[in-house]
LOSEGU-211192 format. One record per residue (C-alpha): y, x, z; residue in three letters. Coordinates in Angstrom, 2 decimals, m for minus. Layout:
# residues N
north / east / up / residu
Y / X / Z / ALA
...
This chain:
# residues 344
north / east / up / residu
m11.53 / m13.45 / m2.92 / MET
m13.04 / m11.45 / m5.74 / LYS
m11.41 / m8.94 / m8.05 / ILE
m13.86 / m8.93 / m10.93 / ALA
m17.18 / m8.29 / m9.13 / ASN
m15.58 / m6.75 / m6.01 / ILE
m15.87 / m9.23 / m3.14 / ASP
m13.09 / m8.72 / m0.57 / LEU
m14.05 / m11.73 / 1.54 / GLY
m11.91 / m14.72 / 2.52 / PRO
m8.15 / m14.22 / 3.00 / ARG
m8.24 / m10.43 / 2.57 / PRO
m5.42 / m8.17 / 3.75 / VAL
m4.75 / m5.12 / 1.57 / LEU
m2.82 / m1.90 / 2.15 / LEU
0.01 / m1.48 / m0.36 / ALA
0.26 / 1.74 / m2.36 / PRO
3.19 / 3.78 / m1.02 / MET
4.37 / 7.24 / m1.99 / GLU
4.11 / 9.81 / 0.81 / ASP
2.43 / 7.21 / 3.02 / VAL
m0.95 / 6.06 / 1.76 / THR
m2.70 / 9.40 / 1.63 / ASP
m6.43 / 9.68 / 2.22 / ALA
m6.22 / 10.09 / 6.02 / SER
m4.10 / 6.97 / 6.45 / PHE
m6.22 / 4.96 / 4.02 / ARG
m9.35 / 5.70 / 6.07 / VAL
m7.67 / 4.53 / 9.29 / LEU
m6.46 / 1.32 / 7.67 / CYS
m9.90 / 0.54 / 6.27 / ARG
m11.41 / 1.09 / 9.71 / GLU
m8.81 / m1.27 / 11.17 / ALA
m9.75 / m4.06 / 8.77 / GLY
m7.84 / m3.55 / 5.52 / ALA
m10.03 / m5.13 / 2.85 / ALA
m8.85 / m2.68 / 0.22 / MET
m6.53 / 0.32 / m0.02 / VAL
m4.63 / 2.04 / m2.81 / PHE
m3.61 / 5.60 / m3.50 / THR
m0.07 / 6.83 / m3.67 / GLU
1.62 / 6.38 / m7.06 / PHE
0.10 / 8.68 / m9.68 / VAL
2.38 / 9.67 / m12.55 / SER
0.84 / 9.12 / m15.98 / SER
2.86 / 12.07 / m17.29 / ASP
1.55 / 14.24 / m14.47 / GLY
m2.06 / 13.30 / m15.16 / LEU
m2.00 / 13.97 / m18.88 / ILE
m0.29 / 17.32 / m18.22 / ARG
m3.07 / 18.14 / m15.75 / ASP
m0.56 / 18.56 / m12.91 / ALA
m2.40 / 19.66 / m9.77 / ARG
m0.53 / 17.25 / m7.49 / LYS
m1.26 / 14.26 / m9.72 / ALA
m4.96 / 15.13 / m9.94 / ILE
m5.13 / 15.59 / m6.16 / ALA
m3.80 / 12.08 / m5.58 / LYS
m6.88 / 10.67 / m7.33 / MET
m9.28 / 12.13 / m4.76 / VAL
m10.79 / 9.30 / m2.72 / THR
m13.78 / 9.03 / m0.40 / SER
m16.63 / 6.61 / 0.20 / ASP
m15.06 / 5.77 / 3.58 / GLU
m12.08 / 4.23 / 1.78 / GLU
m13.98 / 2.10 / m0.70 / ALA
m13.11 / m0.22 / m2.24 / PRO
m10.07 / 1.76 / m3.33 / VAL
m7.66 / 1.43 / m6.22 / GLY
m5.90 / 4.26 / m8.03 / ILE
m2.37 / 3.24 / m8.98 / GLN
m0.68 / 4.74 / m12.03 / ILE
2.86 / 4.42 / m13.33 / TYR
4.82 / 5.34 / m16.43 / GLY
6.66 / 3.84 / m19.39 / ASN
4.94 / 5.41 / m22.40 / LEU
2.00 / 3.36 / m23.72 / PRO
m0.10 / 6.31 / m24.92 / GLU
0.43 / 8.24 / m21.70 / ALA
m0.48 / 5.20 / m19.61 / MET
m3.68 / 4.68 / m21.59 / VAL
m4.66 / 8.34 / m21.26 / ASP
m3.84 / 8.28 / m17.53 / ALA
m5.87 / 5.10 / m17.04 / ALA
m8.86 / 6.73 / m18.72 / ARG
m8.52 / 9.70 / m16.38 / MET
m8.28 / 7.41 / m13.36 / ALA
m11.38 / 5.61 / m14.62 / ASP
m13.17 / 9.01 / m14.51 / ARG
m11.52 / 10.16 / m11.27 / ALA
m14.82 / 10.94 / m9.53 / ALA
m15.70 / 13.30 / m12.36 / GLU
m12.23 / 14.81 / m12.79 / ILE
m10.98 / 15.04 / m9.20 / ALA
m14.15 / 14.62 / m7.17 / GLY
m14.88 / 12.16 / m4.40 / GLY
m15.57 / 8.46 / m4.70 / HIS
m13.27 / 7.74 / m7.63 / GLY
m11.63 / 4.40 / m8.36 / ALA
m13.02 / 0.91 / m7.97 / ASP
m9.88 / m0.54 / m9.56 / ILE
m7.09 / 0.77 / m11.77 / ILE
m3.74 / m0.64 / m10.62 / ASP
m0.57 / m0.51 / m12.70 / ILE
2.70 / m0.01 / m10.85 / ASN
5.33 / m2.32 / m12.32 / PHE
7.02 / m2.79 / m8.95 / GLY
8.49 / 0.45 / m7.59 / CYS
12.30 / m0.01 / m7.41 / PRO
13.47 / 3.56 / m6.70 / VAL
15.96 / 4.88 / m9.21 / SER
14.01 / 7.96 / m10.29 / LYS
11.19 / 5.67 / m11.46 / ILE
12.80 / 2.34 / m12.35 / ALA
15.86 / 4.05 / m13.84 / GLY
13.77 / 5.57 / m16.58 / ARG
11.96 / 2.36 / m17.40 / GLY
8.83 / 2.77 / m15.30 / ALA
7.83 / 0.81 / m12.17 / GLY
10.03 / m2.26 / m11.79 / SER
12.23 / m0.91 / m14.58 / GLY
9.64 / m2.45 / m16.88 / MET
10.89 / m5.90 / m15.80 / MET
13.70 / m5.44 / m18.32 / ARG
11.14 / m5.16 / m21.13 / ASP
8.36 / m7.67 / m20.44 / PRO
6.96 / m7.39 / m23.97 / ASP
6.36 / m3.69 / m23.45 / LYS
4.95 / m4.35 / m19.98 / MET
2.40 / m6.77 / m21.39 / VAL
1.54 / m4.43 / m24.28 / ALA
0.90 / m1.52 / m21.91 / ILE
m1.21 / m3.73 / m19.68 / THR
m3.34 / m4.95 / m22.56 / ARG
m3.83 / m1.41 / m23.85 / ALA
m4.92 / m0.16 / m20.42 / VAL
m7.32 / m3.08 / m19.93 / VAL
m8.93 / m2.34 / m23.29 / GLU
m9.16 / 1.40 / m22.58 / ALA
m11.09 / 1.39 / m19.29 / VAL
m14.27 / m0.03 / m17.91 / GLY
m13.07 / m0.79 / m14.41 / LYS
m11.02 / m3.85 / m13.40 / PRO
m7.28 / m3.50 / m13.99 / VAL
m4.72 / m5.06 / m11.66 / THR
m0.91 / m5.15 / m11.67 / VAL
1.67 / m4.98 / m8.89 / LYS
5.15 / m6.17 / m9.79 / THR
8.26 / m8.02 / m8.58 / ARG
9.99 / m11.35 / m9.24 / LEU
12.25 / m9.89 / m11.91 / GLY
14.98 / m7.35 / m12.48 / TRP
17.76 / m9.26 / m10.71 / ASP
18.74 / m12.70 / m9.44 / GLU
19.40 / m13.92 / m13.00 / ASN
16.09 / m12.77 / m14.45 / SER
13.30 / m13.96 / m12.18 / LYS
10.62 / m14.11 / m14.87 / ILE
7.50 / m13.83 / m12.75 / ILE
6.05 / m17.33 / m13.34 / VAL
5.88 / m16.92 / m17.11 / GLU
5.14 / m13.20 / m16.87 / LEU
2.15 / m13.81 / m14.62 / ALA
0.54 / m15.93 / m17.32 / GLU
1.14 / m13.25 / m19.94 / ARG
m0.31 / m10.50 / m17.74 / LEU
m3.35 / m12.66 / m17.05 / GLN
m3.78 / m13.24 / m20.77 / ASP
m3.63 / m9.46 / m21.25 / ALA
m6.82 / m9.22 / m19.19 / GLY
m5.90 / m8.19 / m15.65 / ILE
m8.29 / m9.06 / m12.84 / ALA
m5.66 / m9.76 / m10.14 / ALA
m1.89 / m9.78 / m9.69 / LEU
0.14 / m8.64 / m6.68 / THR
3.72 / m9.93 / m6.45 / ILE
6.40 / m8.49 / m4.18 / HIS
8.83 / m11.27 / m3.35 / GLY
12.01 / m9.40 / m4.26 / ARG
13.78 / m8.40 / m7.46 / THR
14.30 / m4.81 / m8.39 / ARG
18.02 / m5.13 / m7.64 / SER
17.24 / m6.16 / m4.07 / GLN
15.23 / m2.98 / m3.47 / MET
13.97 / m3.72 / 0.08 / TYR
17.05 / m5.61 / 1.28 / LYS
17.28 / m9.24 / 2.29 / GLY
14.29 / m11.49 / 2.82 / GLU
11.37 / m11.66 / 0.45 / ALA
11.28 / m14.93 / m1.51 / ASP
7.74 / m16.27 / m1.38 / TRP
8.55 / m19.55 / m3.14 / THR
8.04 / m18.06 / m6.59 / LEU
4.84 / m16.36 / m5.45 / ILE
3.68 / m19.81 / m4.39 / GLY
4.67 / m21.24 / m7.78 / GLN
2.59 / m18.61 / m9.56 / VAL
m0.40 / m19.45 / m7.38 / LYS
0.09 / m23.20 / m7.92 / ALA
0.30 / m22.82 / m11.71 / ASN
m2.82 / m24.59 / m13.06 / PRO
m3.09 / m21.98 / m15.83 / ARG
m3.62 / m19.17 / m13.38 / MET
m7.22 / m18.36 / m12.50 / HIS
m7.03 / m14.74 / m11.31 / ILE
m6.38 / m13.91 / m7.63 / PRO
m2.70 / m13.86 / m6.60 / ILE
m1.80 / m11.46 / m3.81 / ILE
1.54 / m11.84 / m2.02 / GLY
3.59 / m8.95 / m0.67 / ASN
6.85 / m8.65 / 1.24 / GLY
7.93 / m9.03 / 4.87 / ASP
4.41 / m9.25 / 6.30 / ILE
5.29 / m7.62 / 9.61 / THR
2.99 / m9.52 / 11.98 / SER
m0.26 / m11.42 / 12.14 / ALA
1.70 / m14.66 / 12.44 / GLU
3.62 / m14.00 / 9.23 / LYS
0.38 / m13.15 / 7.46 / ALA
m1.20 / m16.44 / 8.52 / LYS
1.92 / m18.33 / 7.43 / GLU
1.77 / m16.72 / 3.99 / ALA
m1.79 / m17.92 / 3.50 / PHE
m1.20 / m21.38 / 4.94 / ASP
2.14 / m22.12 / 3.31 / ARG
1.85 / m20.50 / m0.11 / TYR
m1.89 / m20.63 / m0.76 / GLY
m2.18 / m17.04 / m1.93 / VAL
m5.63 / m15.53 / m2.30 / ASP
m4.71 / m12.34 / m0.46 / GLY
m1.77 / m10.56 / 1.11 / ILE
m0.63 / m6.96 / 0.98 / MET
1.01 / m5.07 / 3.84 / VAL
3.44 / m2.27 / 3.06 / GLY
6.09 / m0.68 / 5.26 / ARG
5.04 / m2.52 / 8.42 / ALA
1.91 / m0.35 / 8.43 / SER
3.85 / 2.92 / 8.93 / PHE
2.37 / 4.53 / 12.02 / GLY
0.72 / 1.21 / 12.76 / ARG
m2.68 / 0.95 / 11.08 / PRO
m3.79 / m1.50 / 13.77 / TRP
m1.69 / m4.21 / 12.11 / ILE
m4.77 / m4.95 / 10.00 / PHE
m6.85 / m5.53 / 13.14 / SER
m4.17 / m7.86 / 14.50 / GLU
m3.98 / m9.88 / 11.29 / ILE
m7.74 / m10.03 / 10.83 / ARG
m8.26 / m11.16 / 14.43 / HIS
m5.72 / m14.00 / 14.18 / LEU
m7.05 / m15.18 / 10.83 / LEU
m10.66 / m15.14 / 12.02 / ASP
m10.27 / m16.47 / 15.57 / THR
m6.91 / m18.21 / 15.73 / GLY
m6.04 / m16.07 / 18.73 / GLU
m3.52 / m13.18 / 18.87 / PRO
m4.80 / m9.68 / 19.52 / LEU
m2.77 / m7.70 / 22.07 / PRO
m1.22 / m4.55 / 20.60 / PRO
m2.87 / m1.25 / 21.55 / PRO
m1.56 / 0.55 / 24.58 / GLY
m0.02 / 4.00 / 24.62 / VAL
m3.29 / 5.80 / 25.37 / ARG
m5.03 / 4.01 / 22.51 / GLU
m2.22 / 5.04 / 20.20 / ARG
m2.46 / 8.62 / 21.37 / VAL
m6.20 / 8.64 / 20.57 / ALA
m5.54 / 7.16 / 17.14 / LEU
m2.74 / 9.63 / 16.43 / ALA
m5.09 / 12.49 / 17.31 / LYS
m7.72 / 11.16 / 14.93 / ARG
m5.09 / 10.71 / 12.23 / HIS
m3.94 / 14.30 / 12.73 / LEU
m7.49 / 15.63 / 12.58 / ALA
m8.15 / 13.79 / 9.31 / LEU
m4.87 / 14.99 / 7.82 / SER
m5.54 / 18.60 / 8.79 / LEU
m9.08 / 18.52 / 7.40 / SER
m7.91 / 17.13 / 4.07 / LEU
m4.66 / 19.05 / 3.57 / LYS
m4.68 / 22.07 / 5.83 / GLY
m2.34 / 22.92 / 8.74 / PRO
0.94 / 23.11 / 6.84 / VAL
0.81 / 20.07 / 4.55 / THR
m1.37 / 18.15 / 6.99 / GLY
1.28 / 18.33 / 9.71 / VAL
4.25 / 17.82 / 7.42 / TYR
2.88 / 14.71 / 5.73 / GLU
1.91 / 13.06 / 9.01 / MET
5.44 / 13.12 / 10.42 / ARG
6.40 / 9.77 / 8.92 / ARG
3.61 / 8.16 / 10.90 / HIS
4.06 / 10.16 / 14.08 / LEU
7.66 / 8.98 / 14.29 / SER
6.41 / 5.39 / 14.40 / CYS
3.25 / 5.46 / 16.53 / TYR
5.25 / 5.22 / 19.73 / PHE
8.29 / 3.27 / 18.61 / LYS
9.77 / 1.30 / 21.49 / GLY
8.97 / 3.68 / 24.33 / LEU
11.89 / 4.13 / 26.75 / PRO
13.59 / 7.52 / 27.06 / ASP
11.49 / 8.81 / 24.19 / PHE
14.12 / 10.37 / 21.90 / LYS
13.69 / 14.02 / 22.85 / GLN
9.90 / 13.77 / 22.83 / THR
10.00 / 12.11 / 19.45 / ARG
12.18 / 14.91 / 18.07 / ILE
9.68 / 17.49 / 19.32 / ARG
6.80 / 15.49 / 17.90 / LEU
8.22 / 15.33 / 14.37 / VAL
9.73 / 18.81 / 14.15 / THR
6.98 / 21.11 / 15.39 / THR
4.72 / 22.63 / 12.76 / THR
1.99 / 23.72 / 15.18 / ASP
m0.99 / 21.33 / 15.35 / PRO
m1.90 / 22.53 / 18.85 / ASP
1.62 / 21.80 / 20.07 / GLU
1.42 / 18.30 / 18.58 / ILE
m1.80 / 17.73 / 20.52 / LEU
m0.11 / 18.93 / 23.70 / SER
2.81 / 16.58 / 23.12 / ILE
0.40 / 13.70 / 22.53 / LEU
m1.33 / 14.47 / 25.83 / ASP
2.06 / 14.50 / 27.53 / TYR
2.87 / 11.09 / 26.02 / ILE
m0.38 / 9.69 / 27.40 / ALA
0.32 / 11.01 / 30.89 / SER
4.04 / 10.15 / 30.92 / ARG
3.99 / 6.70 / 29.28 / TRP
0.34 / 5.73 / 29.52 / GLY
1.02 / 2.57 / 31.51 / ASP
4.17 / 1.55 / 29.63 / CYS
3.83 / m1.87 / 27.98 / PRO
4.49 / m2.16 / 24.25 / LEU
4.91 / m5.26 / 22.13 / THR
4.73 / m5.72 / 18.38 / GLU
8.46 / m6.41 / 18.34 / GLU
9.19 / m2.92 / 19.64 / THR
6.60 / m1.19 / 17.51 / SER
7.32 / m2.61 / 14.05 / VAL
8.87 / 0.00 / 11.77 / TYR
9.90 / m2.05 / 8.79 / GLY
8.81 / m4.52 / 6.15 / VAL
């Protein structure tokens, strides 16, 4: 699969952009595990044009992550164009590798974003969505992609027609989450409409499916049953970057890859912590890793008190000591994917 001139190989598996999850340290781990491409956390167009320090910092990427997309969101056309131009020059503005792709977030369902007409809130105004997309495409030199949903609610699943319009606006690829905005993350993702978009003879850009990819088997089914060009993994990657290795191994060999043992997870958690500390310092580095630390060892018996210690301490050295204790106490405890999956 190619996005413009970026070759991601056959049946690529991508890491979804997620706020407070896909920071630089986690993106590096997922790329090492086999993610074909990763994306930054959501970057506010308003924050960028106001030169907000946090928004600028989110655009910092590294060569180890490449290819990497910077995802922007907003509901004001001029602000989105200005933000896209800044993302296009991210290496110059923020430092680091910069962006290989500019991705537009038309999919986030949370109220503070969708409620003000950004993210999936744009599904209620498809004309404006298409106009913003076209303006961004025309404003930047890098490929532009879009991530969106099926529609606003059950009565407005507009994705089949909308996909054509977004393609005509000039995007290089389209990612579709198989839920409406009203569903948030509840219920099962509906891949049938994703399959219809892919089967549409008018569509010629890559179609990437997203939603409920929680195992290598579900990833393979998505490719085999719906014919998508790529898939994107979101919440199932929390504290589980090895899901990309599992999916890649099954797709390439036809054989399942056993999940990593406790000691392997401890080693990976230590590397994750070291990366987070080096990039963000001891305070933010520890705080922002807690979401992942709470999931690395999901399924271990009698683990509650240790988990509480792991995600409440602010001392990096204490975290390392707890991780060593986990390795010695549960090192031989078997884990399965069923017990380690966090979500979808």
